[in-house]
N, C-alpha and C positions, 0 to 999 in steps of 0.2 A: 715418393713410396709415402712417407708419412701424411703428406695433403690428400694421398689418396685412401691411404686408412682412415682418416678424419672423415673423407669425404662418406667413403662407405659406411664407418661408423656412424654419419649422420642419416645418411640414405635410410641404414638400417632402422635410426631411433624413430623416423618419421613413418616409416612402415609400419612399425610395432606401435606407434601412436593410432595411425588409421586403422590397426587391426584392436587395438583396443575399444575404439568408438565405435567399431563395426559389431563387435561382439556384446558390448553395451545394448546397441540398439537394436540388435538382435534378442536380445534377451529379453528387453522390456516387450518388444514386438510379442514374443512367447509368453511373457508374463501376459501380455493385453488379451491374445488368445487365449490364453486359458482361463484367466477370467471369464471374460465372454461365453466359452464354452461352461463352465461351471455356472454362472450365471443364467445360461440354457437350461440347466439341470437342478436348479437350485430346489423347485416343488418336482414332484412327479410330471404337473404338466407346464412344464416352461419356469419361467421366471416370474418372482411373485409378482403381484396384481393389484397390491393394496398399496395406499390408500386409493380410494376413489376420486374419481374426477369433480366429483361432487361430496367432496369432502371426509374425512377419515370416521367420521360417527354415522354418514348416511345409511339409511337402510331401505332405501326404496328404488335405487337404480335406478334403471331408464326408466321408470315410472314418471322420474323430473323430467323427462321433456313433453311431457303431455303438460302442455302452457294453455293462455286462455286462448293464444294466436290457434293453435290448434285445433280445438275446443269450436271456434267460431269456422274453421275452416272445414270441418266435419260439418257442420250444420248444414253449411252451401252446396254440400253434395245431398242433401234430402229434397228431392225434386218430384217422386212421384208417391211418397208417402207409405213403402211399402217394407214391412217389416218380416226379415228372414230370421225363423228361428235355428239357430245355429247347435242347439246342444241335443244330447241324448237322452231318453227315456231313461229315468234310473229303476231300473227292474229286477227281481229276482231273474237269475239265467242269463245277464251281460256278462261280456268280457271281463274277465278279471284276471290282473296277472299274480304270478308266485303265488303265494298266502293270502292274499288280500280277502274281504269278506263283504258281503251286503244285507243288510236283513233290517227289513221293515216289518213292525207286526201291530198289530191295534190289541192293546190289553183291554179285555172286557169288551163284551156288546150288550148294550154301549159302555163305553168305560165310564162314562158316570149316568148312573139311573136318573128316572124320573125326579125333578126337585120342582116347589111351588106349585099353584096351582094351576100354573101354566104347562104343568110337566113337560118340561124342557131335559131333553137327555144331549149328552156330547159325545164323540168319539175324539180320543187323542191316538197319537203313534210313540213309536217307540224304536227309534234307531240304533243300529249296531254296526260299525265299518268303518274304513281308513276313509275319514269323512272328505279329505279332499284330496284323494288317490285314488278314486276310485269312478266309474262313468266320465264322463265330462269334465277333464280336472284343469284347473290352474295351477301350473306348478309356482311356489313362492320363492325365496332365493334363501330361505332357510330349508330348502328339499336338497338340495344334491353340496357335497361338499368333496375334499381329498385329503386322506391322510399325509400327513409329514410325519415323521418321528412317532412319537408318543401322542400326537393330538389329531383333530381334523381340522381343516380351515375352511371356511366359506367365504361367500361376498364379502365384499371389504377387508379381508383378512380376520374376521371374528372365528373365536375358537371354540369348538362344543365344549370343551371343559369351563368355557367360559359365559354359555349361555344355556346351556340344554339344561332341560330338567325333564322328570318322567310328567309334569302334569303341563309342559308348554314351552315353546323357546322364550327364552327373555329376551332377544335379540331376533329378528329377520322374520318375526310372526307375520301371515299373511294383513294383520291388520294395518300394517304400515304401507301397502301399497296406495288405496283410496281408490275412486272409481276412476275407471278409463273408458275417453269417449274421443275419438281423434278417427282420422283418417284411416280407412282400411283398404288393405288392396288384396285381390285375388288371382294367384298366380296357379293358373290350369294347367299342371305338368302333364297332366293325364292326355288331358287335351291337344298339348304341343306336339307330343309323343305318339299322338293318333293312336291312342288307346283307352279302352272303359276304365279297365283299372292296370297300373303297373304292376308288372310282376313283383313278388316280394323279394328285397336285397337289391333291388335298384339304388344306385345310389343318385340322387339326383345333384346335379351340378350347377357351377355359377352360371354356365352354357346356356341350362336351360332354364335357369331363371330368368335370362337375358331375355329370350327366345320368347317368353311368355310375355315380358314387359314391351317387348316388339308389336307383339300382334295386338295385345291391347293398348298401345300407342299413349303407356304412362308409364313415370317415373317413380322410385321409392324415395320418400323426402323423410328429415329427420323427423323422429315424436310418430312413425305410421306404425301399424298394425300391419302385419303381413302372413297371408292364411296361405295355405299350400294343399291346393284338391290334387292326390294322388289315386283317388279309386279305390282307396283301401277300405275305404266304408263301406263299400257296397257287400261284404261279408260280415257287417255288423249284427249280431242275430242270427244271420243264416248260417254261418261258418264260421263259429267263435274260435275252435282248435284251428284254424288256416289263420284267422283274425291273429291270433295270438303268437302264432310258432314264429311269425317275422314277418317286417315289412319294408316296405320301399320308403325312402327318407333322404333328408339333405345327410350329406359327407360334410368332413369338415371344414374342404374349400367353399362350399353354399353357405356355411355356419358362416365363416371369417366374410364373405362377401356379403352375409347380411348385416352382420354386423359393423363391417365399415361404413355400412349408409345410417347408423345411428337409431336403429328402430326400435320400436317399443316393446313386443311381444312377435313373438312366430306361432301360431296356431296351424294344426292341420289335420287331416281326417284320420289319422292314425292312432298307435297308441304311444309314442315316444318321440316324435316329431322327426328322429334322425332314423336313416338306415339300419333297418338290423337284419343279421347280427351285422357289426358292427363291419368298416372296412378293414380296420386290422385287427384281426381275431383276438391280439394281446390285449386289447382295451377295453372297457367296459363301458357303455355310454357316455364316449367322449365329447357328443356335441354338447350335454347337459352340462358340464363341466367348463365346456368355453363361453360357452350361454351363461347360465345364470349364476357361477360362481366367477368367471374373468370377466363379462360384460354389464352382468347385471340386466342382462334381458330375458324377461319370461317366456314360458311355455301356456299353452292350450291344447290339450290332447281330446282323442277321439271327440273331435267335430264330426259336423253333419252338415258337410260343404256341397250335398249333391244339388240341392235346390239355385243354389248361387250358381253353382256349375252350369246346371243346365242353360238356366236361364242369363246365361252369361254378363253377369253382374261382376264386372271387376273393381269398381271404385263404389264405397258407399261409407256411411259414419259407421262408426262400430262403437258397439257400447256393451261395455263388462264391467259388473261390479261387485269384487269377489266379498265374500261372508267376511265380518269384522271376527273372524275366530281367534281370539287375543293365543298367539303362541301356535299358531297350526301353520304346518309348512305349504298348506294349498285350501284350494278351496272349491267345493263342487258351484254349479250354476247353469245361465243361459243364456249364452251372451248372445247377443244379437247383432245383425244388420239393419241400416236403414239407408232406403235408394230412393 
């Protein structure tokens, strides 16, 4: 009886040890799961994204992928010497989102009256507007951020309170980007879907992008610029209300798919690159946050891609040099494709 009691006690003790180990393991696992969930919820857009792969002080983001080898590769794509202008005309009456405005006036007629015995006269112009965020616009890394607690965080974890002033950004200004000369790819999603113009609200998927690449017999390589033709640009200056009320564009899955390919920039013939309204009505322009904040990938909006699409030019040298506006959030300009 005593042995059985002892044996029983020994078995009970052994079981207790096993239970204790199991409880410790489960507690550890629960802690790990909680930590993972907490990490996923670390910011409103997921885990922290800094420091950048190019270092904690980097301000250029994906522009670092434009290497001398990419420039030479782009040069080799120039075979016919034809240049395509991809920028819109900046003019009164063009589509403008929200409260943005555009005004160009000529002060005086002429601005400078006749001078010298040769009686020379000159005109100047006066511009007013959000110079980097109207018309064809290049979104720099200081354009989009996310509110975390009492501060706003941007690319590489830079905080608004540490770099934003009324007279320009002290970090992430567009002057840091540098010239962009690299291989460009056109993905004609409208043609892939057999449409002249994709309907507003159409979510472009990774499958759409893969289909375009397969039809063009191309692949995306690191350091490329990817331009997306939706046909939405057909509305520009024809039906501005429809142009600005919503648009076809990439969804979050396509944004992740593109960033996985280590590109430099995404451009499109719409006003925001991404689908509007958003796939998730509770979010506001999440693709901007994914690309600009988390990936350092630039946006180039309100492009005219109609001629490239019409002539089926799917691979070319892409050239764009943002204006060196110190502290600006973006840049106007006229990007070109050379074939």
